[in-house]
VODREN-160256 format. One record per residue: residue in three letters; x, y, z of N, C-alpha, C in turn. Coordinates in pm, whole numbers, plus 50000, padded with zeros to 5 digits. Atoms other than C-alpha are relative to their C-alpha. Last residue first. Layout:
N
ALAXYZXYZXYZ ...
END
This chain:
216
SER501155001350118488025121548512500314985749928 LEU500925009849987489565121348859499084995449878 ASN501234998450119492755138848771499174986950024 ILE500105011850095495425135349055498745004649946 PHE499125004050098497055162849252499924989649895 LEU498924990650062495085185649442500774994049889 LEU500954992050064492115161749527500845010149913 LEU500195006050109494905135649612499125009949923 TYR499245000950086496105159949875499794992549868 ALA499654987250045492885170050018501274998849900 LEU501114995350085491735135850065500265013049940 CYS499985007650110494815127650217499344998849893 SER498914994850068494865153150455500374994849886 LYS500664993250056491265140650574501215008949918 LYS500895005650095492605106350632499595015549914 PHE499005004050104495645123150844499024996549868 ALA499334989850057493415140851060500694996249880 ILE501164990950088491135111251115500545012649944 GLU500635009950131493905085651175499195011549937 ASP501695000949969495815109551398499614995249885 PHE500884989950049499225094851311498875000150069 PRO500735002050138501295069551505499385012749975 LEU500635012850052504065080351534499294996450139 GLU500635007749878505255118251609499174987849924 ILE501435004750040507305130751312499684992250118 ASN500864994349860510455149251423498734998049969 CYS501014988150060511955144451057499365004850122 ARG499294991050083514795120351168499355012650003 GLN499314993749915512605101351412500685013049944 ALA500774989449879510035096551159500745007050121 THR500514985450077512405086750883499375009750106 GLU498754993250009514055060351145499775013749937 ASN499814994149875510515046151209501205011450015 ALA500954989749973509725043750837500355006050138 HIS499814990050065513055025550798499145012450019 GLU498774995849940512435000951074500375015149929 ASP500234992049877509104996550947501025006250073 ARG498744995649945509704984050609499815008250125 GLY499415009549869506844962250559501335004850019 ILE499185013150055505464975250242500844993550093 ARG501125008450070502514994250431500964987849912 GLN500865010549888505105007750691499284991749913 GLN498975011549947507285023050407499384991250069 GLY499995012650105504015036150226501314992550051 HIS500905009450026503175055250563500074990549877 ILE500025011449875506375068250629498964989049979 TYR498995008750047506395084750248500234988050142 LEU500355010050112502875097050311501184993549983 LYS500845010749940504005112650662499514990149884 ILE499045008049882506965130650483499314987850081 ARG499005010150075504785144050207500854989750078 LEU501015013550019502195155450502500894992449886 LYS500055007549893505305176950638499184988349972 THR498885008249976506165190450308499934991050115 LEU500025013050090502525199150242501504996550007 ASP500845009649990502535217950565500054989649898 GLN499345005849892505875239650539498914984050011 ARG498895011850051504905248950178500564990250116 ASN498785002349890501845266650307500744988049964 LYS499534986749960499465282350028501334998350106 LYS499604991150120498535250949832500985010850068 LEU498845008250069498415227450126500515006449892 ARG498884999449919496295254250321501204993849951 GLU499614983350006493965260250026501334997350069 MET499265000050130493475218949999500595014950006 LYS498795008749941492505218550409501115001149844 ARG499094991749934490055246150320501204993950025 LYS499714990850045488395225950061500955010650060 ILE498595006250096488555194250256500475012849939 SER498965003349914486595213150524500974995049925 THR499534986249951483805227750295501574998750071 ASP499894998649842483285195950121500565011350047 ASP500984989349973482425199849750499824999450142 LYS499554985150068485355178949615499135010750052 SER499384990749894484515152749896500575013249911 LYS500924994249914481965135749669500665009150079 ARG501074992350076484255127549381499085007950106 LEU499014987050062487165114749616498975011949938 THR500064990749893484345093249803500925013249950 ASP501254995049988483195077549456500225011650128 ALA500204987250101486855070749358498895008750029 LEU499014990149970487415054149709499745011849888 HIS500634991049878484305034449659501005008750035 MET501244992750051485515021949323499735010150103 ALA499484986450085488935012649476498945005749949 GLY499584992849900487104988949738500615013849928 PRO501144989549897484674976449496500825009450076 CYS499745001049841488024960249278498985011350087 ASN500595011249946486784956648903500274996650153 LYS501545000450000487074989948804499574987250042 ASN500505013150075490794990848920498374998949996 PHE500935003549940491615029349027499294983249925 VAL500935006050084495355030648932498654997250052 LEU500845007049942498005052849081498784995949909 GLY500744989149876501045056248888498704991850053 TYR501424999149994503095025748700499625014950103 ASP500704997150136506555026148587498745001150003 SER499954987050031508015031248928499605002649887 SER499074995750096507094995649023499875016949978 LEU498455001549930505734988649389500905002749876 ASN499135005350065502215001749290501374999350048 MET498584993650025499945010849572500734990649894 ILE499834983550032496175009349519501455003549996 PRO499954996350151495444970949470500405014549973 HIS501294999850086497594955949617498905003050075 ALA500324987650106500484970549824498835000249920 ARG500084990049946500524947250103499455013649947 CYS501555000649951499634918049886499805013050080 THR500694996950127502984926649693498474998050054 THR499624986850048505114928850009498655002949904 PRO498914994150093503874894050133499865015149954 ARG500245001050127501304889050436501385005349914 TYR498405003650029502794888850807499754997949843 GLU498984996149939499514902850959501465000149967 TYR499684985350031497334890750702500655007050064 ILE498464995649959498414854150710499925014949994 SER499585006649849494834837150723501345007450042 CYS498715006150001493784860750448500464996750127 ILE498724992649933490034868750488501234992349948 LYS499634991250105486764856450294501335011250069 ARG500164989849925485354836950605500705013549925 GLY501184998949935484974805450404499385013250080 ALA501344997350079487134813350128498855001750085 ASP500855008249917490384814650393498535005049924 TYR501224994849998493034825550139498974990950045 PHE500384994349856496514814050243498735006350018 ILE499895011749868497034788449982499415007850119 CYS498705002249943496074815349708499754991250120 GLN499624991649913493094803049502501295001850089 ASN498634995049991492884786149205500255010050098 ASN499964986750062489254784949251501325005349984 PRO500515002350121488874749249364499925011249910 GLU501465002450075491644742349402498975006650145 ILE500395012449966495104756949517498424998449956 ASN501454997150021497504783949436499164986550003 LYS500635006650052501154784949595498325000149975 LEU500845005649911502924815749642498894988649936 MET501634997850013505214820549372499374994150131 ARG500785012049981509134822849404498715006149992 VAL501644996150003511574851949323499604985149998 GLY500564994849844515334852149421498545004550016 SER499015001949856516684850449083499185005850108 ARG499164988349932513844851648813500654998250115 LYS498615005249969512894819248634500595011250059 GLN499404992750058509774831748469501694995850038 PRO500055007050130507644803148583500995009549914 ASP500584989850087508774811948963500164994449847 ASP498864994050100509344779149133499035010849931 ASP499685006650106506464772249404501195008249919 THR499434993250117505804784349747500294988949869 TYR501084988650033503644775650067500625005749865 VAL501545002849974505234741350186499035010349918 HIS500325011850049508794744050061498494997550014 GLN499755000950148509564778250111499384988249957 ALA500854988750064508014780450447499974999249874 GLU501325006149996509984749750545498925008349938 GLU499955010250084513354765550437498474990149979 GLN500414996150120512324796250630500134989049886 THR498544995250048512044775750948499625007349845 ILE499655008150073508504774851117501365006849938 GLY499185007749883506604793751382500814990449926 LYS500215012749979504124804051136500664991450089 GLY501354999249958504474843051146499614984650046 ILE500144993749869508214837851136498544996850103 ALA499325007449907508064817350850499785004050146 ILE501135010349991505714841050673500384991050103 ARG500924994149937508374868950736498684991050038 GLU499474999049882511194849250610498985004850092 ILE500075012149934509114840850304500154999050127 ASP501405005949992508544876650236499764987650053 GLN500694993649878512134888150291498364995050054 ASP499695003849891513164860650065499635006950119 GLU498355000450004511274872749763500234994050149 VAL499474998949876507314863849687501725001350000 ALA498725001149990505344867949365500615002850136 ILE499394992249915501754863149387501524995550013 TYR498935006049894500184844349111500515010050081 GLU499224993149970496964855048913500984993750093 GLU498705003950068494734832048754501165006750027 GLY500084998050134491984833648991501294994649901 GLN500395009550116491894839049346500065001649869 CYS499645011049942493104861749630500014988149917 CYS498424997550013492754896249470500584986850007 GLN499504999650122489004890049406501624997749976 GLY499145010250042488434879949753500494998349863 CYS500725005950076485354903549814500924988249928 LYS499905013549984486854916650128499054992049896 ALA501315004250017485494951750043499944983750030 CYS500235016150079488934964450148498654993750024 GLU500715010849914488804999850249499954988549941 PHE500615013150016491345024550112499574991550070 LEU501374996150003491985059050258498984988149944 VAL500544995049863495255054150366498724997549989 ASP499925011649944496335035650028499245001250152 ALA501435007550014494965065349849500254988250078 ALA500904991349975497715087250011498864991749986 SER500175001449874500455059849966498645008350050 CYS500545011449928499625057549616499744996550123 GLU501394999950027499735094449570499504986150035 LEU500944992249893502985094949757498624997949975 PHE500075007649878504575067149523499135005950123 ASP500915010350006503235084049201500134994150151 LYS501294996650019505205116849312499024988850000 VAL500675005549872508395101449421498565001549981 GLU499695010949988510285108549082499174990650105 VAL501025009150093508355138648985500524985450029 SER499885005350119510375153349296498934992449910 GLN500744991050088509105171249596500274996649825 LEU501455003049990510115141749818499075010249912 TRP500385015450076513575142949673498584998050017 ASN500054995450160514125181149772499384986649944 LEU501184993650027513155168050139499775006549855 PHE501325010049991515535139750122498735009749993 GLU499915007750119518465163149997498704990949998 ASP500734992950099517595189650272499924989849881 MET501264997549991518135161650528499245007749891 
END
């Protein structure tokens, strides 16, 4: 346990926790930009299995009907099919501007656009994403909120509160990328009650980001 708690304070996990905090606050504007265009969504076996279960078909059927070969020929990686007229993801419902498999969407989609799955990248506010820009505005406006300022002070002064929040951010991040079993095990091991109080958790995430990221 001590090793895990020390790791949560390391530079190695810093970006992941910041992305997780931002993801808690992010609200999708349902503009559809993520789901159409020139980009292709990479999926692995666990993603295809999740889609198959959601669709009530075999993994082999899901792979054949919904995916294509990876142009880069990476082992264990395939691409979700894109279709006309706007080169959109096969699961994007353009009429309703929603993902038709949202509850069992691939890991990459769960993380995008706030959480980066690669350790090479930190938190990025995509200027072309209305939701990301709204989040950036919310953070700037919250800098002068008295209750958020008080929470920031508590996090700076109380190591125990900060550690507990980091554990919650780690758990949320694991839930977001589909690792629910691991998230539940971590919560149980650390005596963290699930689900979190949404309002209180969001305020803590605001304070956490304002403490640790540069908005300029």
